[in-house]
C-alpha positions in Angstrom: -9.1 69.1 -8.2 -11.5 66.9 -6.2 -10.6 66.0 -2.6 -11.7 62.4 -3.2 -8.6 61.8 -5.4 -5.0 61.4 -4.2 -3.7 64.8 -3.2 -0.1 66.0 -3.3 0.5 67.9 0.0 3.5 70.2 0.5 4.2 70.7 4.2 6.4 73.7 5.3 7.4 72.5 8.9 10.7 72.4 10.8 9.4 70.0 13.5 8.9 66.4 12.0 6.6 65.4 14.9 4.2 68.3 14.1 4.3 67.3 10.5 3.4 63.7 11.4 0.5 65.0 13.6 -0.8 67.0 10.6 -0.5 64.0 8.3 -2.3 61.7 10.8 -5.2 64.2 11.1 -5.6 64.1 7.3 -5.6 60.3 7.2 -8.1 60.2 10.0 -10.4 62.2 7.9 -10.1 59.7 5.0 -8.0 61.9 2.7 -5.7 60.0 0.5 -2.5 62.0 -0.1 1.2 62.0 -0.9 3.2 64.4 1.2 6.5 66.2 1.2 8.0 68.2 4.1 10.3 71.1 3.6 12.0 73.6 5.9 13.8 76.2 3.9 13.0 78.7 1.2 15.0 76.9 -1.4 13.4 73.5 -0.5 9.9 75.2 -0.7 10.7 76.7 -4.1 11.9 73.3 -5.4 8.8 71.6 -3.9 6.5 74.0 -5.8 8.4 73.3 -9.0 9.1 69.6 -8.8 6.4 68.3 -6.4 3.5 70.4 -7.9 1.4 70.3 -4.8 -2.5 70.3 -4.7 -2.4 71.7 -1.1 0.1 73.7 0.9 0.2 73.5 4.8 2.7 75.9 6.3 4.0 76.8 9.8 3.9 80.5 10.5 7.3 80.7 12.0 10.5 78.7 11.1 14.2 79.3 11.9 15.2 80.3 8.4 11.9 80.9 6.7 8.3 82.0 7.5 4.8 81.3 6.4 4.0 84.8 5.2 7.0 84.8 2.8 5.9 81.3 1.6 2.4 82.6 1.0 3.7 85.4 -1.1 5.7 83.0 -3.2 2.8 80.5 -3.6 0.4 83.3 -4.6 2.8 84.3 -7.4 3.6 80.8 -8.7 0.5 78.7 -8.0 -2.3 81.1 -7.0 -5.0 78.5 -7.3 -3.5 76.0 -4.8 -5.1 76.3 -1.3 -2.7 77.7 1.3 -3.5 76.9 5.0 -1.3 78.2 7.8 -0.8 75.8 10.7 0.8 77.6 13.7 1.0 77.5 17.4 -0.5 80.9 18.1 -1.9 83.7 15.8 -3.4 86.9 17.0 -6.5 88.5 15.6 -4.6 91.2 13.7 -2.2 88.7 12.2 -5.1 86.5 11.2 -6.8 89.4 9.3 -3.5 90.2 7.6 -3.0 86.6 6.6 -6.4 86.5 4.9 -5.7 89.9 3.2 -2.6 88.4 1.7 -4.5 85.5 0.2 -4.3 82.6 2.6 -7.2 80.2 2.4 -7.4 79.6 6.2 -5.4 79.1 9.3 -5.5 76.3 11.9 -3.9 76.3 15.4 -1.7 73.3 16.1 -3.4 72.6 19.4 -6.7 72.5 17.5 -5.9 70.2 14.6 -9.4 68.9 14.6 -10.2 72.0 12.5 -7.8 71.0 9.8 -10.0 68.6 8.0 -13.0 70.9 7.7 -10.7 73.7 6.6 -9.2 71.5 3.9 -12.6 70.4 2.7 -13.9 73.9 2.7 -10.8 75.0 0.7 -11.4 72.4 -2.0 -15.1 73.2 -2.0 -14.2 76.8 -2.7 -11.8 75.7 -5.4 -14.5 73.6 -7.0 -16.9 76.5 -6.9 -14.2 78.8 -8.3 -13.5 76.3 -11.1 -17.2 76.0 -11.9 -17.7 79.7 -11.7 -14.7 80.2 -14.0 -16.1 77.6 -16.4 -19.5 79.3 -16.3 -17.8 82.7 -17.0 -15.9 81.2 -19.9 -19.0 79.7 -21.3 -20.8 83.0 -20.8 -18.0 84.8 -22.5 -18.0 82.3 -25.3 -21.8 82.6 -25.5 -21.6 86.4 -25.5 -18.9 86.3 -28.2 -20.9 83.9 -30.3 -24.1 85.9 -30.0 -22.3 89.1 -30.5 -20.8 87.6 -33.7 -24.3 86.6 -34.7 -25.6 90.0 -33.7 -23.0 91.7 -35.8 -23.2 89.4 -38.8 -26.8 88.6 -39.1 -27.2 90.6 -42.3 -30.0 92.8 -41.0 -30.1 95.8 -38.7 -30.4 94.7 -35.0 -31.4 96.8 -32.0 -31.4 95.9 -28.3 -33.4 98.4 -26.3 -34.3 99.0 -22.7 -37.8 98.8 -21.2 -38.2 102.6 -21.8 -37.2 102.1 -25.5 -33.8 103.6 -25.1 -31.4 102.0 -27.5 -28.9 99.8 -25.6 -27.0 98.3 -28.5 -27.0 98.3 -32.3 -25.0 96.4 -34.9 -23.1 97.6 -37.9 -26.1 97.1 -40.2 -28.1 99.6 -38.2 -25.6 102.2 -39.2 -26.1 101.3 -42.8 -29.9 101.5 -42.3 -30.1 104.7 -40.2 -27.0 106.6 -41.1 -26.1 107.0 -37.4 -23.1 105.6 -35.6 -23.2 103.5 -32.4 -21.9 106.4 -30.4 -24.8 108.6 -31.6 -27.6 106.2 -30.7 -26.5 103.8 -27.9 -27.9 105.1 -24.6 -28.9 108.4 -26.3 -31.9 107.7 -28.6 -35.2 105.9 -28.4 -35.7 103.7 -31.4 -39.3 105.0 -31.6 -37.7 108.2 -32.8 -37.0 106.4 -36.1 -40.7 105.5 -36.6 -43.1 107.7 -38.7 -45.5 109.3 -36.3 -48.6 107.9 -38.0 -47.3 104.4 -37.7 -46.2 105.0 -34.1 -49.8 106.2 -33.3 -51.2 103.2 -35.1 -49.1 100.9 -33.1 -50.2 102.7 -29.9 -46.7 103.6 -28.9 -43.8 101.2 -28.3 -45.1 100.3 -24.8 -48.0 98.6 -26.4 -45.7 96.7 -28.6 -43.6 95.7 -25.6 -46.8 94.4 -23.8 -47.5 92.3 -26.9 -44.0 90.9 -26.8 -44.0 90.3 -23.1 -45.3 86.8 -23.5 -41.9 85.9 -25.0 -43.5 85.1 -28.3 -41.8 87.0 -31.2 -44.1 89.5 -32.8 -43.8 90.7 -36.4 -45.1 94.0 -37.8 -44.3 96.6 -40.4 -43.7 100.4 -40.1 -42.0 103.2 -41.9 -38.5 104.1 -40.8 -36.9 107.6 -41.1 -33.1 107.6 -41.6 -30.7 110.4 -40.9 -31.3 112.1 -44.3 -35.1 112.0 -43.9 -35.6 109.1 -46.3 -38.5 106.9 -45.4 -38.1 103.2 -45.7 -40.5 100.3 -45.3 -39.3 98.0 -42.5 -40.4 94.5 -41.4 -39.4 93.9 -37.8 -39.5 91.1 -35.3 -39.4 92.0 -31.6 -38.5 89.4 -29.0 -38.0 89.8 -25.2 -34.6 88.7 -24.0 -35.2 86.0 -21.3 -34.1 87.0 -17.8 -33.9 90.7 -18.7 -36.2 93.7 -19.3 -34.6 94.3 -22.7 -35.9 93.3 -26.1 -34.2 92.7 -29.4 -35.6 93.8 -32.7 -34.4 92.8 -36.2 -35.1 95.5 -38.8 -35.4 94.3 -42.4 -35.5 96.9 -45.1 -38.3 95.8 -47.4 -38.6 99.1 -49.4 -37.6 97.4 -52.7 -39.8 94.5 -52.0 -42.8 96.8 -51.3 -42.1 98.6 -54.6 -42.0 95.2 -56.4 -45.1 94.1 -54.6 -46.8 97.3 -55.8 -45.6 96.6 -59.3 -46.8 93.0 -59.1 -50.2 94.2 -57.6 -50.5 96.7 -60.5 -49.7 93.9 -63.0 -52.2 91.7 -61.2 -54.8 94.5 -61.5 -54.0 94.8 -65.2 -54.2 91.1 -65.6 -57.5 91.0 -63.7 -58.9 93.8 -65.7 -57.7 92.1 -68.9 -59.3 88.9 -67.8 -62.6 90.6 -67.0 -62.5 92.4 -70.4 -61.6 89.1 -72.1 -64.5 87.3 -70.4 -66.9 90.2 -71.2 -65.7 90.0 -74.9 -65.8 86.2 -74.9 -69.4 86.2 -73.6 -70.5 89.2 -75.7 -69.6 87.6 -79.1 -72.7 86.4 -80.9 -70.8 83.5 -82.5 -70.8 80.2 -80.6 -67.3 79.8 -79.1 -65.9 76.7 -77.3 -62.5 75.8 -75.9 -62.0 72.0 -76.4 -59.2 69.6 -75.5 -57.5 67.1 -77.7 -60.3 64.6 -77.1 -62.8 67.2 -78.3 -64.2 67.7 -74.7 -65.5 71.2 -74.0 -63.5 72.9 -71.3 -65.3 76.3 -71.6 -67.9 78.0 -73.7 -69.4 81.4 -74.0 -73.0 82.5 -73.2 -74.0 82.4 -76.8 -73.2 78.7 -77.0 -75.0 78.0 -73.7 -78.1 79.9 -75.1 -77.9 78.0 -78.3 -77.7 74.6 -76.5 -80.3 75.4 -73.9 -78.0 74.0 -71.2 -76.4 75.9 -68.3 -72.7 76.6 -68.8 -71.6 74.6 -65.8 -73.3 71.5 -67.3 -71.6 71.8 -70.7 -68.0 71.4 -69.5 -66.8 67.9 -70.2 -69.2 67.1 -73.0 -68.0 66.4 -76.5 -68.3 69.3 -78.9 -69.8 67.2 -81.7 -72.7 66.2 -79.5 -74.2 69.6 -80.4 -73.6 69.4 -84.1 -74.4 66.7 -86.7 -70.7 66.0 -87.5 -69.8 63.1 -89.6 -67.0 60.6 -88.6 -64.9 62.1 -91.3 -65.3 65.7 -89.9 -64.5 64.5 -86.4 -61.4 62.7 -87.6 -60.2 65.9 -89.5 -60.7 67.9 -86.3 -58.4 65.6 -84.3 -55.9 65.4 -87.1 -55.6 69.2 -87.4 -55.2 69.5 -83.6 -52.2 67.1 -83.7 -50.6 69.0 -86.5 -51.3 72.4 -85.0 -53.0 73.6 -88.2 -56.2 75.6 -88.3 -59.2 73.7 -89.7 -60.9 75.5 -92.6 -64.5 76.5 -92.1 -66.9 73.6 -92.6 -70.6 73.8 -93.2 -72.6 71.6 -90.8 -76.3 71.2 -90.6 -78.0 70.2 -87.4 -81.3 68.4 -86.9 -83.3 71.5 -86.2 -82.6 72.8 -89.7 -79.9 75.2 -88.6 -76.7 75.7 -90.7 -73.3 76.6 -89.2 -69.8 77.5 -90.4 -67.5 75.7 -87.9 -63.8 76.2 -87.6 -61.0 74.9 -85.3 -58.0 77.0 -84.3 -55.4 75.0 -82.2 -53.5 76.9 -79.5 -50.0 75.8 -78.9 -47.0 77.1 -76.9 -43.6 78.1 -78.2 -42.5 74.4 -78.1 -45.5 73.5 -80.3 -47.3 71.6 -77.5 -51.0 71.6 -77.9 -53.1 73.2 -75.1 -56.6 73.6 -76.4 -58.5 74.5 -79.6 -60.8 77.4 -80.2 -63.9 76.2 -81.9 -66.1 79.0 -83.5 -69.5 78.2 -84.9 -71.3 80.9 -87.0 -75.0 80.5 -87.6 -75.5 80.8 -91.4 -79.1 79.6 -91.4 -80.5 82.9 -92.7 -77.8 83.0 -95.4 -78.6 79.4 -96.4 -82.3 80.2 -96.5 -81.7 83.3 -98.6 -79.5 81.3 -101.0 -82.3 78.7 -101.3 -84.9 81.4 -102.1 -82.5 83.0 -104.5 -82.1 79.6 -106.3 -85.9 79.3 -106.4 -86.2 82.8 -107.8 -83.6 82.0 -110.4 -85.5 78.9 -111.5 -88.7 80.9 -111.7 -87.0 83.6 -113.7 -85.6 81.1 -116.1 -89.0 79.7 -116.6 -90.5 83.1 -117.3 -87.8 84.0 -119.7 -88.4 80.7 -121.6 -92.1 81.5 -121.8 -91.3 85.0 -123.0 -88.9 83.6 -125.6 -91.6 81.1 -126.7 -94.2 83.9 -126.9 -91.8 86.1 -128.8 -91.0 83.5 -131.3 -94.7 82.8 -131.8 -95.6 86.5 -132.2 -92.8 87.1 -134.7 -93.8 84.2 -136.8 -97.4 85.4 -137.0 -96.3 88.9 -138.1 -94.2 87.5 -140.9 -97.2 85.4 -142.1 -99.4 88.5 -142.1 -96.8 90.4 -144.2 -96.7 87.6 -146.7 -100.4 87.3 -146.8 -100.7 91.1 -147.4 -98.2 90.8 -150.2 -100.2 87.9 -151.8 -103.4 90.0 -151.6 -101.7 93.0 -153.2 -100.4 90.7 -155.9 -103.8 89.2 -156.5 -105.3 92.7 -156.6 -102.8 93.7 -159.2 -103.6 90.7 -161.3 -107.3 91.3 -161.0 -106.9 94.9 -162.2 -104.8 93.6 -165.0 -107.3 91.0 -165.8 -110.2 93.5 -165.9 -108.2 95.7 -168.2 -107.5 92.9 -170.5 -111.2 91.9 -170.5 -112.4 95.3 -171.4 -110.1 95.6 -174.2 
């Protein structure tokens, strides 16, 4: 209670005049109070109960009661209320005994000028005591709160001394290490749990402590050895505790995460290798290949296409695919239509200005929902085939012509042979008639 507020003063005094002098001294010092004077033990007990004093002023010696007895009662019933003895004479030994029994102070009646400073000092001590008690309560609450956090953080926690001796661990540390609190607190250094190679790499724990001495939390990884000899990957954060030479470290078991990272890294390597192999295959194909969007813009092409076009690959992206082929409006429309339906466009023969012929096909790529992503355009150079077909047609025409000539010649030769046979027959017939004629003429 503050001395600046109205005080309730219980005065144990059998001489009313002495009580009045005491009250006047208090008023002279500017203290506002309400007082009650008692003389007997019973009245003193009632005053403690009913009057509830903020300050007790007691004479040392009374006819039926005494200040030492009153002090014992006050310390039992209201130990925080200041108790000042006001007496005529007190020896040194008695004064020491009074303080040992818990009196706040004592003042001689013939030196009441000391009363006011004594009262002020008493309330100052009370205020300090209240503040100290409040601070202790806050500290206790803070300790309880942080201990609760420390115990329930979900990760293993270690508080260690400057020499790395473990000062305190939480329950999760037991789950991580396999050791109980009793086995490690004050008995083990937490560097004993670190794989030696990692400890050497980290240049011993003192190096880590110097790193953390700037009060900035530091993170690092190391391998942890538990009671059974199992090695676990640990991610830790070390922080110096302000105002102490201790540090706190949180230990997070990332063994499973490391395994998953290794699996992911392996998959990434597989994907990377697959990508490289795909790109090598993509660029090694002799056919001209393009990836085009729904507006027929080229998003990617292979080296064969770039070589055919005579344009660097980086300058081809964004251009329309039909810029490189002599496509008709009908063919362009069909390409867009088949992209929308998700159907593959059958091979189409296209001739370009330079006299080259190509088979061109579109194959739309869609996801499982049927959403179009891009189309694969493959152009195969069939110029040699077309030229061969043309020559074959020319050879066929020449062959037909030759066959016709042979047929005509054959017909002409056969007719002549028939005429010769008939002529021979006529000659033979004439010779027979001539012979017959000669015979008839001789006869």
